[in-house]
ZADO-1210 file (C-alpha; in nm, 4 decimals, padded with zeros to 6 digits):
<atoms>
<atom x="01.7894" y="-09.7112" z="03.8275" code="UNK" pos="1"/>
<atom x="01.9033" y="-09.3662" z="03.7220" code="UNK" pos="2"/>
<atom x="02.2343" y="-09.2531" z="03.8593" code="UNK" pos="3"/>
<atom x="02.3018" y="-08.9085" z="04.0016" code="UNK" pos="4"/>
<atom x="02.5314" y="-08.8308" z="03.7062" code="UNK" pos="5"/>
<atom x="02.2540" y="-08.9005" z="03.4590" code="UNK" pos="6"/>
<atom x="02.0201" y="-08.6597" z="03.6410" code="UNK" pos="7"/>
<atom x="02.2776" y="-08.3841" z="03.6321" code="UNK" pos="8"/>
<atom x="02.3371" y="-08.4461" z="03.2636" code="UNK" pos="9"/>
<atom x="01.9639" y="-08.4335" z="03.1851" code="UNK" pos="10"/>
<atom x="01.9323" y="-08.1038" z="03.3745" code="UNK" pos="11"/>
<atom x="02.2181" y="-07.9532" z="03.1754" code="UNK" pos="12"/>
<atom x="02.0608" y="-08.0649" z="02.8455" code="UNK" pos="13"/>
<atom x="01.7203" y="-07.9241" z="02.9521" code="UNK" pos="14"/>
<atom x="01.8773" y="-07.5932" z="03.0542" code="UNK" pos="15"/>
<atom x="02.0565" y="-07.5701" z="02.7196" code="UNK" pos="16"/>
<atom x="01.7330" y="-07.6346" z="02.5284" code="UNK" pos="17"/>
<atom x="01.5494" y="-07.3658" z="02.7258" code="UNK" pos="18"/>
<atom x="01.8267" y="-07.1145" z="02.6551" code="UNK" pos="19"/>
<atom x="01.7996" y="-07.1884" z="02.2816" code="UNK" pos="20"/>
<atom x="01.4236" y="-07.1352" z="02.2897" code="UNK" pos="21"/>
<atom x="01.4624" y="-06.7985" z="02.4684" code="UNK" pos="22"/>
<atom x="01.7331" y="-06.6892" z="02.2234" code="UNK" pos="23"/>
<atom x="01.5154" y="-06.7730" z="01.9236" code="UNK" pos="24"/>
<atom x="01.2237" y="-06.5796" z="02.0705" code="UNK" pos="25"/>
<atom x="01.4388" y="-06.2713" z="02.1294" code="UNK" pos="26"/>
<atom x="01.5780" y="-06.2918" z="01.7770" code="UNK" pos="27"/>
<atom x="01.2285" y="-06.3104" z="01.6342" code="UNK" pos="28"/>
<atom x="01.1174" y="-06.0040" z="01.8348" code="UNK" pos="29"/>
<atom x="01.4202" y="-05.8110" z="01.7217" code="UNK" pos="30"/>
<atom x="01.3463" y="-05.8988" z="01.3602" code="UNK" pos="31"/>
<atom x="00.9870" y="-05.7843" z="01.3964" code="UNK" pos="32"/>
<atom x="01.0948" y="-05.4525" z="01.5509" code="UNK" pos="33"/>
<atom x="01.3253" y="-05.3773" z="01.2596" code="UNK" pos="34"/>
<atom x="01.0399" y="-05.4103" z="01.0096" code="UNK" pos="35"/>
<atom x="00.7943" y="-05.1828" z="01.1955" code="UNK" pos="36"/>
<atom x="00.7025" y="-04.8774" z="00.9796" code="UNK" pos="37"/>
<atom x="00.7328" y="-04.5250" z="01.1248" code="UNK" pos="38"/>
<atom x="00.4154" y="-04.3689" z="01.2614" code="UNK" pos="39"/>
<atom x="00.2585" y="-04.1045" z="01.0347" code="UNK" pos="40"/>
<atom x="00.1872" y="-03.7812" z="01.2318" code="UNK" pos="41"/>
<atom x="-00.1770" y="-03.6844" z="01.2673" code="UNK" pos="42"/>
<atom x="-00.3027" y="-03.3468" z="01.1395" code="UNK" pos="43"/>
<atom x="-00.2939" y="-03.2174" z="01.4953" code="UNK" pos="44"/>
<atom x="00.0653" y="-03.3278" z="01.5364" code="UNK" pos="45"/>
<atom x="00.1594" y="-03.1634" z="01.2084" code="UNK" pos="46"/>
<atom x="-00.0018" y="-02.8364" z="01.3222" code="UNK" pos="47"/>
<atom x="00.1844" y="-02.8513" z="01.6524" code="UNK" pos="48"/>
<atom x="00.5127" y="-02.9030" z="01.4686" code="UNK" pos="49"/>
<atom x="00.4373" y="-02.6101" z="01.2374" code="UNK" pos="50"/>
<atom x="00.3460" y="-02.3773" z="01.5261" code="UNK" pos="51"/>
<atom x="00.6618" y="-02.4739" z="01.7096" code="UNK" pos="52"/>
<atom x="00.8687" y="-02.3896" z="01.4015" code="UNK" pos="53"/>
<atom x="00.6962" y="-02.0524" z="01.3623" code="UNK" pos="54"/>
<atom x="00.7490" y="-01.9706" z="01.7287" code="UNK" pos="55"/>
<atom x="01.1158" y="-02.0618" z="01.6975" code="UNK" pos="56"/>
<atom x="01.1501" y="-01.8315" z="01.3972" code="UNK" pos="57"/>
<atom x="00.9694" y="-01.5445" z="01.5717" code="UNK" pos="58"/>
<atom x="01.1872" y="-01.5833" z="01.8778" code="UNK" pos="59"/>
<atom x="01.4912" y="-01.4973" z="01.6656" code="UNK" pos="60"/>
<atom x="01.3421" y="-01.1594" z="01.5606" code="UNK" pos="61"/>
<atom x="01.4735" y="-00.8485" z="01.7306" code="UNK" pos="62"/>
<atom x="01.2035" y="-00.7407" z="01.9785" code="UNK" pos="63"/>
<atom x="01.0984" y="-00.3763" z="02.0061" code="UNK" pos="64"/>
<atom x="01.1964" y="-00.2051" z="02.3290" code="UNK" pos="65"/>
<atom x="01.1225" y="00.1483" z="02.4440" code="UNK" pos="66"/>
<atom x="01.4116" y="00.3897" z="02.4187" code="UNK" pos="67"/>
<atom x="01.5374" y="00.4589" z="02.7708" code="UNK" pos="68"/>
<atom x="01.8113" y="00.6955" z="02.6558" code="UNK" pos="69"/>
<atom x="01.7485" y="01.0563" z="02.7575" code="UNK" pos="70"/>
<atom x="01.6996" y="01.3197" z="02.4922" code="UNK" pos="71"/>
<atom x="01.9651" y="01.5875" z="02.5653" code="UNK" pos="72"/>
<atom x="01.8373" y="01.9015" z="02.7344" code="UNK" pos="73"/>
<atom x="02.0296" y="02.1160" z="02.4839" code="UNK" pos="74"/>
<atom x="02.0013" y="02.0337" z="02.1170" code="UNK" pos="75"/>
<atom x="02.3226" y="01.9634" z="01.9292" code="UNK" pos="76"/>
<atom x="02.4232" y="02.2143" z="01.6645" code="UNK" pos="77"/>
<atom x="02.5197" y="02.0521" z="01.3352" code="UNK" pos="78"/>
<atom x="02.8961" y="02.0988" z="01.3060" code="UNK" pos="79"/>
<atom x="03.0805" y="02.2460" z="01.0088" code="UNK" pos="80"/>
<atom x="03.2239" y="01.9017" z="00.9323" code="UNK" pos="81"/>
<atom x="02.8790" y="01.7454" z="00.9267" code="UNK" pos="82"/>
<atom x="02.7614" y="02.0009" z="00.6700" code="UNK" pos="83"/>
<atom x="03.0010" y="01.8584" z="00.4114" code="UNK" pos="84"/>
<atom x="02.9870" y="01.5216" z="00.2288" code="UNK" pos="85"/>
<atom x="03.0835" y="01.2173" z="00.4366" code="UNK" pos="86"/>
<atom x="03.3235" y="00.9445" z="00.3296" code="UNK" pos="87"/>
<atom x="03.0400" y="00.6926" z="00.3397" code="UNK" pos="88"/>
<atom x="02.7425" y="00.8495" z="00.1693" code="UNK" pos="89"/>
<atom x="02.3875" y="00.7255" z="00.1713" code="UNK" pos="90"/>
<atom x="02.1897" y="00.7267" z="-00.1521" code="UNK" pos="91"/>
<atom x="01.8945" y="00.9427" z="-00.2539" code="UNK" pos="92"/>
<atom x="01.6623" y="00.7565" z="-00.4908" code="UNK" pos="93"/>
<atom x="01.3763" y="00.9110" z="-00.6854" code="UNK" pos="94"/>
<atom x="01.0566" y="00.7097" z="-00.6432" code="UNK" pos="95"/>
<atom x="00.7663" y="00.7713" z="-00.8794" code="UNK" pos="96"/>
<atom x="00.4210" y="00.6461" z="-00.7824" code="UNK" pos="97"/>
<atom x="00.0563" y="00.6921" z="-00.8728" code="UNK" pos="98"/>
<atom x="-00.2076" y="00.8465" z="-00.6504" code="UNK" pos="99"/>
<atom x="-00.5305" y="01.0471" z="-00.6819" code="UNK" pos="100"/>
<atom x="-00.6339" y="01.4110" z="-00.6572" code="UNK" pos="101"/>
<atom x="-00.6636" y="01.4921" z="-00.2867" code="UNK" pos="102"/>
<atom x="-01.0084" y="01.6495" z="-00.2562" code="UNK" pos="103"/>
<atom x="-01.1804" y="01.3858" z="-00.4703" code="UNK" pos="104"/>
<atom x="-00.9571" y="01.1028" z="-00.3535" code="UNK" pos="105"/>
<atom x="-01.2307" y="00.8551" z="-00.2649" code="UNK" pos="106"/>
<atom x="-01.3902" y="00.8927" z="-00.6083" code="UNK" pos="107"/>
<atom x="-01.0602" y="00.8019" z="-00.7832" code="UNK" pos="108"/>
<atom x="-01.1613" y="01.0268" z="-01.0691" code="UNK" pos="109"/>
<atom x="-00.8325" y="01.2098" z="-01.1339" code="UNK" pos="110"/>
<atom x="-00.5094" y="01.0131" z="-01.1318" code="UNK" pos="111"/>
<atom x="-00.1853" y="01.1908" z="-01.0383" code="UNK" pos="112"/>
<atom x="00.1776" y="01.0901" z="-01.0900" code="UNK" pos="113"/>
<atom x="00.3906" y="01.2012" z="-00.7963" code="UNK" pos="114"/>
<atom x="00.7472" y="01.1715" z="-00.6732" code="UNK" pos="115"/>
<atom x="00.9084" y="01.1055" z="-00.3363" code="UNK" pos="116"/>
<atom x="01.2794" y="01.1002" z="-00.2546" code="UNK" pos="117"/>
<atom x="01.3971" y="00.7974" z="-00.0581" code="UNK" pos="118"/>
<atom x="01.7170" y="00.7984" z="00.1464" code="UNK" pos="119"/>
<atom x="01.8956" y="00.4635" z="00.1736" code="UNK" pos="120"/>
<atom x="02.1794" y="00.4513" z="00.4298" code="UNK" pos="121"/>
<atom x="02.5322" y="00.3658" z="00.3217" code="UNK" pos="122"/>
<atom x="02.5647" y="-00.0094" z="00.2724" code="UNK" pos="123"/>
<atom x="02.1904" y="-00.0628" z="00.2401" code="UNK" pos="124"/>
<atom x="02.1386" y="-00.4396" z="00.2583" code="UNK" pos="125"/>
<atom x="01.8221" y="-00.5936" z="00.1133" code="UNK" pos="126"/>
<atom x="01.8460" y="-00.8812" z="00.3614" code="UNK" pos="127"/>
<atom x="01.8249" y="-00.6442" z="00.6596" code="UNK" pos="128"/>
<atom x="01.5069" y="-00.4868" z="00.7970" code="UNK" pos="129"/>
<atom x="01.5233" y="-00.1090" z="00.8437" code="UNK" pos="130"/>
<atom x="01.3237" y="00.1351" z="01.0523" code="UNK" pos="131"/>
<atom x="01.1627" y="00.4013" z="00.8365" code="UNK" pos="132"/>
<atom x="01.0824" y="00.7682" z="00.8930" code="UNK" pos="133"/>
<atom x="00.8680" y="00.9889" z="00.6680" code="UNK" pos="134"/>
<atom x="00.9712" y="01.3577" z="00.6564" code="UNK" pos="135"/>
<atom x="00.7158" y="01.6157" z="00.5445" code="UNK" pos="136"/>
<atom x="00.8181" y="01.9539" z="00.4055" code="UNK" pos="137"/>
<atom x="00.6569" y="02.2793" z="00.5196" code="UNK" pos="138"/>
<atom x="00.5034" y="02.5653" z="00.3256" code="UNK" pos="139"/>
<atom x="00.6551" y="02.7055" z="00.0056" code="UNK" pos="140"/>
<atom x="00.8343" y="02.3734" z="-00.0426" code="UNK" pos="141"/>
<atom x="00.8253" y="02.0327" z="-00.2101" code="UNK" pos="142"/>
<atom x="00.9667" y="01.6789" z="-00.1864" code="UNK" pos="143"/>
<atom x="01.3184" y="01.8054" z="-00.2650" code="UNK" pos="144"/>
<atom x="01.3347" y="02.0544" z="00.0234" code="UNK" pos="145"/>
<atom x="01.4290" y="01.8429" z="00.3253" code="UNK" pos="146"/>
<atom x="01.7041" y="01.6104" z="00.1980" code="UNK" pos="147"/>
<atom x="01.7568" y="01.7440" z="-00.1518" code="UNK" pos="148"/>
<atom x="01.8105" y="01.5229" z="-00.4569" code="UNK" pos="149"/>
<atom x="02.0749" y="01.2817" z="-00.5812" code="UNK" pos="150"/>
<atom x="02.2406" y="01.5685" z="-00.7711" code="UNK" pos="151"/>
<atom x="02.1978" y="01.8331" z="-00.5027" code="UNK" pos="152"/>
<atom x="02.1784" y="01.6869" z="-00.1494" code="UNK" pos="153"/>
<atom x="02.0965" y="01.9126" z="00.1424" code="UNK" pos="154"/>
<atom x="02.3150" y="01.9812" z="00.4457" code="UNK" pos="155"/>
<atom x="02.0773" y="01.7700" z="00.6529" code="UNK" pos="156"/>
<atom x="02.1436" y="01.4741" z="00.4240" code="UNK" pos="157"/>
<atom x="02.5186" y="01.5180" z="00.4769" code="UNK" pos="158"/>
<atom x="02.4668" y="01.5373" z="00.8547" code="UNK" pos="159"/>
<atom x="02.2671" y="01.2127" z="00.8524" code="UNK" pos="160"/>
<atom x="02.5446" y="01.0448" z="00.6502" code="UNK" pos="161"/>
<atom x="02.8076" y="01.1537" z="00.9030" code="UNK" pos="162"/>
<atom x="02.6042" y="01.0478" z="01.2055" code="UNK" pos="163"/>
<atom x="02.5439" y="00.7005" z="01.0623" code="UNK" pos="164"/>
<atom x="02.9082" y="00.6746" z="00.9585" code="UNK" pos="165"/>
<atom x="03.0160" y="00.7624" z="01.3141" code="UNK" pos="166"/>
<atom x="02.7726" y="00.5087" z="01.4665" code="UNK" pos="167"/>
<atom x="02.5766" y="00.7881" z="01.6332" code="UNK" pos="168"/>
<atom x="02.2555" y="00.7332" z="01.4399" code="UNK" pos="169"/>
<atom x="02.0762" y="00.4083" z="01.3668" code="UNK" pos="170"/>
<atom x="02.0827" y="00.3338" z="00.9922" code="UNK" pos="171"/>
<atom x="01.7302" y="00.3926" z="00.8678" code="UNK" pos="172"/>
<atom x="01.5308" y="00.4658" z="00.5550" code="UNK" pos="173"/>
<atom x="01.4013" y="00.8216" z="00.5174" code="UNK" pos="174"/>
<atom x="01.1218" y="00.9239" z="00.2810" code="UNK" pos="175"/>
<atom x="01.0501" y="01.2789" z="00.1623" code="UNK" pos="176"/>
<atom x="00.7069" y="01.3064" z="-00.0022" code="UNK" pos="177"/>
<atom x="00.4958" y="01.6112" z="-00.0840" code="UNK" pos="178"/>
<atom x="00.1393" y="01.7046" z="00.0027" code="UNK" pos="179"/>
<atom x="00.1336" y="01.9277" z="-00.3072" code="UNK" pos="180"/>
<atom x="-00.1615" y="01.8171" z="-00.5146" code="UNK" pos="181"/>
<atom x="-00.2243" y="01.9211" z="-00.8757" code="UNK" pos="182"/>
<atom x="00.0479" y="02.1874" z="-00.8734" code="UNK" pos="183"/>
<atom x="00.4030" y="02.1857" z="-00.7445" code="UNK" pos="184"/>
<atom x="00.3297" y="02.5237" z="-00.5878" code="UNK" pos="185"/>
<atom x="00.0205" y="02.4266" z="-00.3883" code="UNK" pos="186"/>
<atom x="00.2118" y="02.4717" z="-00.0630" code="UNK" pos="187"/>
<atom x="00.2726" y="02.8384" z="-00.1540" code="UNK" pos="188"/>
<atom x="-00.0971" y="02.8962" z="-00.0751" code="UNK" pos="189"/>
<atom x="-00.1272" y="02.8896" z="00.3054" code="UNK" pos="190"/>
<atom x="-00.5014" y="02.8148" z="00.3276" code="UNK" pos="191"/>
<atom x="-00.4769" y="02.5508" z="00.0536" code="UNK" pos="192"/>
<atom x="-00.1800" y="02.3883" z="00.2275" code="UNK" pos="193"/>
<atom x="-00.3821" y="02.3622" z="00.5494" code="UNK" pos="194"/>
<atom x="-00.6539" y="02.1765" z="00.3616" code="UNK" pos="195"/>
<atom x="-00.4116" y="01.9504" z="00.1787" code="UNK" pos="196"/>
<atom x="-00.2382" y="01.8373" z="00.4971" code="UNK" pos="197"/>
<atom x="-00.5825" y="01.7312" z="00.6214" code="UNK" pos="198"/>
<atom x="-00.6218" y="01.5150" z="00.3097" code="UNK" pos="199"/>
<atom x="-00.2719" y="01.3707" z="00.2788" code="UNK" pos="200"/>
<atom x="-00.3380" y="01.0633" z="00.4949" code="UNK" pos="201"/>
<atom x="-00.5350" y="00.8998" z="00.2122" code="UNK" pos="202"/>
<atom x="-00.2384" y="00.9110" z="-00.0213" code="UNK" pos="203"/>
<atom x="00.0060" y="00.8259" z="00.2566" code="UNK" pos="204"/>
<atom x="-00.1643" y="00.5026" z="00.3606" code="UNK" pos="205"/>
<atom x="-00.3014" y="00.3803" z="00.0310" code="UNK" pos="206"/>
<atom x="-00.0324" y="00.4825" z="-00.2169" code="UNK" pos="207"/>
<atom x="00.2928" y="00.6163" z="-00.0725" code="UNK" pos="208"/>
<atom x="00.3635" y="00.3602" z="00.2005" code="UNK" pos="209"/>
<atom x="00.2806" y="00.0647" z="-00.0266" code="UNK" pos="210"/>
<atom x="00.5019" y="00.2083" z="-00.3020" code="UNK" pos="211"/>
<atom x="00.7965" y="00.2549" z="-00.0651" code="UNK" pos="212"/>
<atom x="00.7707" y="-00.0440" z="00.1651" code="UNK" pos="213"/>
<atom x="00.6974" y="-00.2968" z="-00.1071" code="UNK" pos="214"/>
<atom x="01.0216" y="-00.1878" z="-00.2771" code="UNK" pos="215"/>
<atom x="01.2596" y="-00.1339" z="00.0168" code="UNK" pos="216"/>
<atom x="01.3145" y="-00.3673" z="00.3095" code="UNK" pos="217"/>
<atom x="01.1495" y="-00.2286" z="00.6206" code="UNK" pos="218"/>
<atom x="01.0075" y="-00.4223" z="00.9134" code="UNK" pos="219"/>
<atom x="00.6940" y="-00.4696" z="00.7039" code="UNK" pos="220"/>
<atom x="00.9059" y="-00.7194" z="00.5079" code="UNK" pos="221"/>
<atom x="00.7530" y="-00.6098" z="00.1735" code="UNK" pos="222"/>
<atom x="00.4008" y="-00.6917" z="00.3010" code="UNK" pos="223"/>
<atom x="00.1992" y="-00.3671" z="00.2900" code="UNK" pos="224"/>
<atom x="-00.1392" y="-00.5030" z="00.3918" code="UNK" pos="225"/>
<atom x="-00.3112" y="-00.2819" z="00.6516" code="UNK" pos="226"/>
<atom x="-00.2876" y="-00.5589" z="00.9111" code="UNK" pos="227"/>
<atom x="00.0869" y="-00.5998" z="00.8660" code="UNK" pos="228"/>
<atom x="00.1494" y="-00.2260" z="00.8646" code="UNK" pos="229"/>
<atom x="-00.0300" y="-00.2092" z="01.1993" code="UNK" pos="230"/>
<atom x="00.1785" y="-00.4970" z="01.3330" code="UNK" pos="231"/>
<atom x="00.5009" y="-00.3144" z="01.2374" code="UNK" pos="232"/>
<atom x="00.4032" y="00.0375" z="01.3502" code="UNK" pos="233"/>
<atom x="00.6765" y="00.0401" z="01.6174" code="UNK" pos="234"/>
<atom x="00.9307" y="00.0732" z="01.3369" code="UNK" pos="235"/>
<atom x="00.7691" y="00.3667" z="01.1546" code="UNK" pos="236"/>
<atom x="00.7701" y="00.7433" z="01.2193" code="UNK" pos="237"/>
<atom x="00.6439" y="01.0689" z="01.0675" code="UNK" pos="238"/>
<atom x="00.7552" y="01.4264" z="01.1225" code="UNK" pos="239"/>
<atom x="00.7844" y="01.7741" z="00.9794" code="UNK" pos="240"/>
<atom x="00.8460" y="02.1432" z="01.0437" code="UNK" pos="241"/>
<atom x="00.5922" y="02.4284" z="01.0233" code="UNK" pos="242"/>
<atom x="00.3215" y="02.3164" z="00.7780" code="UNK" pos="243"/>
<atom x="00.4985" y="01.9792" z="00.7890" code="UNK" pos="244"/>
<atom x="00.4242" y="01.9852" z="01.1616" code="UNK" pos="245"/>
<atom x="00.0554" y="02.0366" z="01.0862" code="UNK" pos="246"/>
<atom x="00.0838" y="01.7421" z="00.8477" code="UNK" pos="247"/>
<atom x="00.2339" y="01.5427" z="01.1346" code="UNK" pos="248"/>
<atom x="-00.0522" y="01.6251" z="01.3709" code="UNK" pos="249"/>
<atom x="-00.2986" y="01.5119" z="01.1031" code="UNK" pos="250"/>
<atom x="-00.0988" y="01.1920" z="01.0586" code="UNK" pos="251"/>
<atom x="-00.1399" y="01.1288" z="01.4318" code="UNK" pos="252"/>
<atom x="-00.5098" y="01.2039" z="01.3926" code="UNK" pos="253"/>
<atom x="-00.5706" y="00.9611" z="01.1059" code="UNK" pos="254"/>
<atom x="-00.2812" y="00.7148" z="01.1131" code="UNK" pos="255"/>
<atom x="-00.2042" y="00.6303" z="01.4750" code="UNK" pos="256"/>
<atom x="-00.2649" y="00.2668" z="01.3828" code="UNK" pos="257"/>
<atom x="00.0392" y="00.2714" z="01.1546" code="UNK" pos="258"/>
<atom x="00.2985" y="00.4922" z="01.3266" code="UNK" pos="259"/>
<atom x="00.4586" y="00.4906" z="01.6711" code="UNK" pos="260"/>
<atom x="00.6820" y="00.7989" z="01.6462" code="UNK" pos="261"/>
<atom x="00.5765" y="01.1544" z="01.5633" code="UNK" pos="262"/>
<atom x="00.7974" y="01.4608" z="01.5256" code="UNK" pos="263"/>
<atom x="00.5931" y="01.7841" z="01.4977" code="UNK" pos="264"/>
<atom x="00.8109" y="02.0978" z="01.5071" code="UNK" pos="265"/>
<atom x="00.7003" y="02.4633" z="01.5250" code="UNK" pos="266"/>
<atom x="00.3507" y="02.4138" z="01.3944" code="UNK" pos="267"/>
<atom x="00.0479" y="02.3660" z="01.6187" code="UNK" pos="268"/>
<atom x="-00.3077" y="02.2520" z="01.5656" code="UNK" pos="269"/>
<atom x="-00.5300" y="02.3830" z="01.8440" code="UNK" pos="270"/>
<atom x="-00.4951" y="02.2585" z="02.2003" code="UNK" pos="271"/>
<atom x="-00.4746" y="01.9154" z="02.3612" code="UNK" pos="272"/>
<atom x="-00.8453" y="01.8290" z="02.3531" code="UNK" pos="273"/>
<atom x="-00.8695" y="01.6889" z="02.0024" code="UNK" pos="274"/>
<atom x="-00.5529" y="01.4799" z="02.0246" code="UNK" pos="275"/>
<atom x="-00.6608" y="01.3388" z="02.3604" code="UNK" pos="276"/>
<atom x="-00.9872" y="01.2358" z="02.1963" code="UNK" pos="277"/>
<atom x="-00.7936" y="01.0654" z="01.9156" code="UNK" pos="278"/>
<atom x="-00.6042" y="00.8455" z="02.1617" code="UNK" pos="279"/>
<atom x="-00.9118" y="00.7636" z="02.3704" code="UNK" pos="280"/>
<atom x="-01.1118" y="00.6578" z="02.0633" code="UNK" pos="281"/>
<atom x="-00.8298" y="00.4361" z="01.9330" code="UNK" pos="282"/>
<atom x="-00.7094" y="00.0872" z="02.0225" code="UNK" pos="283"/>
<atom x="-00.3907" y="00.2376" z="02.1674" code="UNK" pos="284"/>
<atom x="-00.2893" y="00.3686" z="02.5074" code="UNK" pos="285"/>
<atom x="-00.0402" y="00.6227" z="02.6369" code="UNK" pos="286"/>
<atom x="00.2225" y="00.3457" z="02.6194" code="UNK" pos="287"/>
<atom x="00.1982" y="00.3100" z="02.2417" code="UNK" pos="288"/>
<atom x="00.3408" y="00.6327" z="02.0974" code="UNK" pos="289"/>
<atom x="00.5983" y="00.9055" z="02.1504" code="UNK" pos="290"/>
<atom x="00.5767" y="01.2651" z="02.0273" code="UNK" pos="291"/>
<atom x="00.9171" y="01.4383" z="01.9893" code="UNK" pos="292"/>
<atom x="00.8645" y="01.8141" z="01.9697" code="UNK" pos="293"/>
<atom x="01.0796" y="02.1264" z="01.9368" code="UNK" pos="294"/>
<atom x="01.0611" y="02.4970" z="01.8594" code="UNK" pos="295"/>
<atom x="01.2877" y="02.8034" z="01.8937" code="UNK" pos="296"/>
<atom x="01.2979" y="03.1045" z="02.1222" code="UNK" pos="297"/>
<atom x="01.2868" y="03.3435" z="01.8251" code="UNK" pos="298"/>
<atom x="01.0248" y="03.1499" z="01.6302" code="UNK" pos="299"/>
<atom x="00.6991" y="03.3382" z="01.5651" code="UNK" pos="300"/>
<atom x="00.5136" y="03.0032" z="01.5870" code="UNK" pos="301"/>
<atom x="00.6602" y="02.9165" z="01.9287" code="UNK" pos="302"/>
<atom x="00.3768" y="03.0688" z="02.1306" code="UNK" pos="303"/>
<atom x="00.0985" y="02.8712" z="01.9655" code="UNK" pos="304"/>
<atom x="00.3090" y="02.5566" z="01.9550" code="UNK" pos="305"/>
<atom x="00.3983" y="02.5795" z="02.3245" code="UNK" pos="306"/>
<atom x="00.0317" y="02.6392" z="02.4061" code="UNK" pos="307"/>
<atom x="-00.0657" y="02.3082" z="02.2452" code="UNK" pos="308"/>
<atom x="00.2132" y="02.1076" z="02.4128" code="UNK" pos="309"/>
<atom x="00.1396" y="02.2608" z="02.7550" code="UNK" pos="310"/>
<atom x="-00.2301" y="02.1921" z="02.7113" code="UNK" pos="311"/>
<atom x="-00.1587" y="01.8276" z="02.6284" code="UNK" pos="312"/>
<atom x="00.0718" y="01.7542" z="02.9225" code="UNK" pos="313"/>
<atom x="-00.1075" y="01.9713" z="03.1820" code="UNK" pos="314"/>
<atom x="-00.4757" y="01.9352" z="03.0963" code="UNK" pos="315"/>
<atom x="-00.4769" y="01.5729" z="02.9778" code="UNK" pos="316"/>
<atom x="-00.2374" y="01.4099" z="03.2201" code="UNK" pos="317"/>
<atom x="-00.3906" y="01.0637" z="03.1855" code="UNK" pos="318"/>
<atom x="-00.2910" y="01.0551" z="02.8196" code="UNK" pos="319"/>
<atom x="00.0213" y="01.2701" z="02.7798" code="UNK" pos="320"/>
<atom x="00.3301" y="01.2618" z="03.0001" code="UNK" pos="321"/>
<atom x="00.6211" y="01.5014" z="02.9546" code="UNK" pos="322"/>
<atom x="00.9540" y="01.3176" z="02.9848" code="UNK" pos="323"/>
<atom x="01.3113" y="01.2945" z="02.8584" code="UNK" pos="324"/>
<atom x="01.2823" y="00.9374" z="02.7337" code="UNK" pos="325"/>
<atom x="01.0268" y="00.6848" z="02.6170" code="UNK" pos="326"/>
<atom x="01.0227" y="00.4814" z="02.9375" code="UNK" pos="327"/>
<atom x="00.9196" y="00.7748" z="03.1561" code="UNK" pos="328"/>
<atom x="00.6634" y="00.9344" z="02.9252" code="UNK" pos="329"/>
<atom x="00.5397" y="00.9913" z="02.5720" code="UNK" pos="330"/>
<atom x="00.6012" y="01.3615" z="02.4979" code="UNK" pos="331"/>
<atom x="00.9360" y="01.5392" z="02.4812" code="UNK" pos="332"/>
<atom x="00.9697" y="01.9136" z="02.4315" code="UNK" pos="333"/>
<atom x="01.2824" y="02.1118" z="02.3515" code="UNK" pos="334"/>
<atom x="01.3236" y="02.4857" z="02.2976" code="UNK" pos="335"/>
<atom x="01.6224" y="02.5828" z="02.0841" code="UNK" pos="336"/>
<atom x="01.7906" y="02.9027" z="02.1995" code="UNK" pos="337"/>
<atom x="01.7925" y="03.1510" z="01.9142" code="UNK" pos="338"/>
<atom x="01.5923" y="02.9237" z="01.6866" code="UNK" pos="339"/>
<atom x="01.3839" y="03.1030" z="01.4239" code="UNK" pos="340"/>
<atom x="01.1158" y="02.9824" z="01.1855" code="UNK" pos="341"/>
<atom x="01.3394" y="02.8675" z="00.9028" code="UNK" pos="342"/>
<atom x="01.5380" y="02.5803" z="00.7474" code="UNK" pos="343"/>
<atom x="01.8381" y="02.6170" z="00.9805" code="UNK" pos="344"/>
<atom x="01.6263" y="02.5467" z="01.2895" code="UNK" pos="345"/>
<atom x="01.4276" y="02.2774" z="01.1074" code="UNK" pos="346"/>
<atom x="01.7512" y="02.0938" z="01.0222" code="UNK" pos="347"/>
<atom x="01.8755" y="02.1157" z="01.3825" code="UNK" pos="348"/>
<atom x="01.5521" y="01.9727" z="01.5238" code="UNK" pos="349"/>
<atom x="01.5248" y="01.6951" z="01.2658" code="UNK" pos="350"/>
<atom x="01.8894" y="01.5950" z="01.3064" code="UNK" pos="351"/>
<atom x="01.8609" y="01.5741" z="01.6863" code="UNK" pos="352"/>
<atom x="01.5418" y="01.3719" z="01.6682" code="UNK" pos="353"/>
<atom x="01.6864" y="01.1234" z="01.4195" code="UNK" pos="354"/>
<atom x="01.9870" y="01.0779" z="01.6480" code="UNK" pos="355"/>
<atom x="01.7485" y="00.9524" z="01.9153" code="UNK" pos="356"/>
<atom x="01.4846" y="00.7408" z="01.7382" code="UNK" pos="357"/>
<atom x="01.5456" y="00.3631" z="01.7757" code="UNK" pos="358"/>
<atom x="01.8920" y="00.4381" z="01.9117" code="UNK" pos="359"/>
<atom x="01.9035" y="00.3060" z="02.2664" code="UNK" pos="360"/>
</atoms>
């Protein structure tokens, strides 16, 4: 006969044995888990990881936003102080590049060696991306006219130095090329200059921009493929005075894909019909560009220039909108009291425009 104590004892022994079995099983599972190899990602998983990394990198880039700051109704006159060298001076660098004779450009039959002057702001940093603006000279001029040279800078160059030094202007790269062709005096011939400005876009897109933006750090990030230049157009501008203004209108005509900002001053090209047609036949809308314009009350070109601007904003209201900032429209127009058709007025207009671009 089994006593009650023996039954209790047997139950305790059985319970102990079961506990040992469970413990061994758990230990074995734990051991197996420690030896399991990591799962190798599939190609799809790898692609997802890569896209996530790219998106994270792109999200850290400074996005482009329209400039909501109003352009002043009255243009600022460059002060006496700003006409002298600044304490922190930007650098003018001579850039030599190869291109082709303008009228036979597509044949590539006559190679030309040309020069542009490149302005680098004080403290230029190769790790930083800079906005870039191309400045065309007018008639009877060359690539040294607008900003000068390293040995003989212009007053406008000094004014830009001061404005950047005083945190009034966004540090940017400026480029002064020439549409002069086989002679440094081509722009002295008015009818020839008109023809050359109509040809300059070939050199600009295929030779000048690649030479500049593969060497200096713009938003193109040294990649001057047409696709990338289109993608970075919001950070590129072109402008000029007189015949340089005509060059600017032609740049709008042929190069809207590559530039957002245009600065034609005191030089017209017909009425608003042709430029409206350019926009309508492009991949861009009235939201994708801004034209900063100016002329003077005593400028002989003011009448024709005003006619074109008025035609644009009054006759083609679906495309062009007169405004004081980039949020409200895409054309600004300023008339400088007493402004004549000469370098003094050209410097005032250019200085005021550069104060505004990318500076919101």
